[in-house]
C-alpha positions as YAML, in Angstrom:
chain: A
units: angstrom
residues:
- id: 1
  name: UNK
  ca: [70.39, 117.90, 95.81]
- id: 2
  name: UNK
  ca: [67.32, 115.51, 95.84]
- id: 3
  name: UNK
  ca: [65.82, 113.16, 93.09]
- id: 4
  name: UNK
  ca: [62.11, 113.02, 92.52]
- id: 5
  name: UNK
  ca: [59.95, 110.41, 90.66]
- id: 6
  name: UNK
  ca: [59.99, 112.43, 87.51]
- id: 7
  name: UNK
  ca: [63.62, 112.97, 87.40]
- id: 8
  name: UNK
  ca: [64.02, 109.03, 88.04]
- id: 9
  name: UNK
  ca: [61.49, 108.27, 85.01]
- id: 10
  name: UNK
  ca: [63.77, 111.02, 83.15]
- id: 11
  name: UNK
  ca: [66.79, 109.44, 83.62]
- id: 12
  name: UNK
  ca: [65.67, 106.40, 83.02]
- id: 13
  name: UNK
  ca: [64.58, 107.32, 79.75]
- id: 14
  name: UNK
  ca: [67.80, 108.82, 78.88]
- id: 15
  name: UNK
  ca: [69.76, 105.80, 79.88]
- id: 16
  name: UNK
  ca: [67.33, 103.50, 77.74]
- id: 17
  name: UNK
  ca: [66.36, 101.57, 80.85]
- id: 18
  name: UNK
  ca: [62.82, 100.02, 81.50]
- id: 19
  name: UNK
  ca: [61.35, 101.06, 85.12]
- id: 20
  name: UNK
  ca: [58.08, 99.75, 86.25]
- id: 21
  name: UNK
  ca: [56.12, 102.44, 88.36]
- id: 22
  name: UNK
  ca: [56.89, 99.90, 91.34]
- id: 23
  name: UNK
  ca: [60.48, 100.36, 91.15]
- id: 24
  name: UNK
  ca: [60.47, 104.35, 91.02]
- id: 25
  name: UNK
  ca: [60.14, 104.78, 94.86]
- id: 26
  name: UNK
  ca: [63.10, 102.43, 95.29]
- id: 27
  name: UNK
  ca: [65.33, 103.64, 92.60]
- id: 28
  name: UNK
  ca: [64.65, 107.30, 94.15]
- id: 29
  name: UNK
  ca: [65.68, 106.30, 97.42]
- id: 30
  name: UNK
  ca: [69.07, 104.69, 95.69]
- id: 31
  name: UNK
  ca: [69.91, 107.83, 93.87]
- id: 32
  name: UNK
  ca: [69.11, 109.88, 96.74]
- id: 33
  name: UNK
  ca: [71.72, 107.56, 98.78]
- id: 34
  name: UNK
  ca: [74.37, 108.17, 96.06]
- id: 35
  name: UNK
  ca: [74.10, 111.94, 95.86]
- id: 36
  name: UNK
  ca: [74.10, 112.32, 99.98]
- id: 37
  name: UNK
  ca: [77.24, 110.22, 99.72]
- id: 38
  name: UNK
  ca: [78.95, 112.44, 97.06]
- id: 39
  name: UNK
  ca: [77.74, 115.70, 99.00]
- id: 40
  name: UNK
  ca: [79.82, 114.08, 102.08]
- id: 41
  name: UNK
  ca: [83.00, 113.70, 100.01]
- id: 42
  name: UNK
  ca: [82.89, 117.17, 98.84]
- id: 43
  name: UNK
  ca: [83.28, 118.03, 102.47]
- id: 44
  name: UNK
  ca: [86.60, 116.53, 102.90]
- id: 45
  name: UNK
  ca: [89.56, 118.81, 102.91]
- id: 46
  name: UNK
  ca: [92.22, 117.73, 100.27]
- id: 47
  name: UNK
  ca: [94.31, 120.94, 100.32]
- id: 48
  name: UNK
  ca: [97.59, 119.57, 99.73]
- id: 49
  name: UNK
  ca: [96.92, 116.20, 98.57]
- id: 50
  name: UNK
  ca: [98.57, 115.15, 95.40]
- id: 51
  name: UNK
  ca: [96.52, 113.33, 92.79]
- id: 52
  name: UNK
  ca: [97.01, 109.32, 92.58]
- id: 53
  name: UNK
  ca: [97.29, 107.20, 89.47]
- id: 54
  name: UNK
  ca: [97.52, 104.21, 91.87]
- id: 55
  name: UNK
  ca: [97.31, 103.11, 95.28]
- id: 56
  name: UNK
  ca: [100.85, 101.61, 95.03]
- id: 57
  name: UNK
  ca: [103.83, 104.41, 94.13]
- id: 58
  name: UNK
  ca: [105.18, 103.33, 90.80]
- id: 59
  name: UNK
  ca: [106.32, 105.06, 87.64]
- id: 60
  name: UNK
  ca: [104.16, 104.57, 84.44]
- id: 61
  name: UNK
  ca: [105.95, 102.60, 81.74]
- id: 62
  name: UNK
  ca: [106.35, 105.23, 78.74]
- id: 63
  name: UNK
  ca: [107.30, 104.26, 74.72]
- id: 64
  name: UNK
  ca: [108.75, 106.39, 72.42]
- id: 65
  name: UNK
  ca: [106.28, 108.02, 70.50]
- id: 66
  name: UNK
  ca: [107.39, 107.51, 66.68]
- id: 67
  name: UNK
  ca: [105.40, 106.92, 63.68]
- id: 68
  name: UNK
  ca: [106.25, 103.13, 62.42]
- id: 69
  name: UNK
  ca: [104.03, 101.15, 59.80]
- id: 70
  name: UNK
  ca: [104.33, 98.20, 62.34]
- id: 71
  name: UNK
  ca: [106.86, 96.11, 60.06]
- id: 72
  name: UNK
  ca: [104.03, 93.78, 59.48]
- id: 73
  name: UNK
  ca: [102.59, 94.79, 56.22]
- id: 74
  name: UNK
  ca: [103.12, 91.67, 54.28]
- id: 75
  name: UNK
  ca: [101.66, 89.63, 56.99]
- id: 76
  name: UNK
  ca: [98.57, 91.92, 56.87]
- id: 77
  name: UNK
  ca: [97.65, 91.47, 53.22]
- id: 78
  name: UNK
  ca: [99.26, 88.18, 52.91]
- id: 79
  name: UNK
  ca: [95.73, 86.59, 52.65]
- id: 80
  name: UNK
  ca: [93.87, 89.26, 50.54]
- id: 81
  name: UNK
  ca: [92.51, 88.33, 47.26]
- id: 82
  name: UNK
  ca: [94.33, 91.44, 45.64]
- id: 83
  name: UNK
  ca: [96.74, 94.16, 46.83]
- id: 84
  name: UNK
  ca: [98.85, 96.75, 45.21]
- id: 85
  name: UNK
  ca: [102.03, 98.26, 47.51]
- id: 86
  name: UNK
  ca: [100.15, 97.02, 50.87]
- id: 87
  name: UNK
  ca: [97.09, 98.21, 50.01]
- id: 88
  name: UNK
  ca: [93.92, 96.16, 49.56]
- id: 89
  name: UNK
  ca: [92.43, 96.43, 46.21]
- id: 90
  name: UNK
  ca: [88.85, 96.31, 46.27]
- id: 91
  name: UNK
  ca: [86.10, 96.57, 43.44]
- id: 92
  name: UNK
  ca: [85.09, 100.01, 42.33]
- id: 93
  name: UNK
  ca: [81.46, 100.89, 43.48]
- id: 94
  name: UNK
  ca: [79.45, 103.65, 41.35]
- id: 95
  name: UNK
  ca: [75.96, 104.08, 41.95]
...
């Protein structure tokens, strides 16, 4: 796959990046180099290679998935001007 100047300008527009006309050729070369490298990676035979989460073998730490209120509801609403049953009380807004 190859990137042309029109595609570079479109990518810059979508990314909301201001690109001067003088920079378009340089960016075209950079993007084409990146795409060429990705094409090289697709040629590598990865059959039988297990996916990795880290370069060193480790077991991921897991916690019990249980629902709690955090146990600190009093601390959270302590500085609120008005509370009721661990909820913030705010003035009613009617338009």
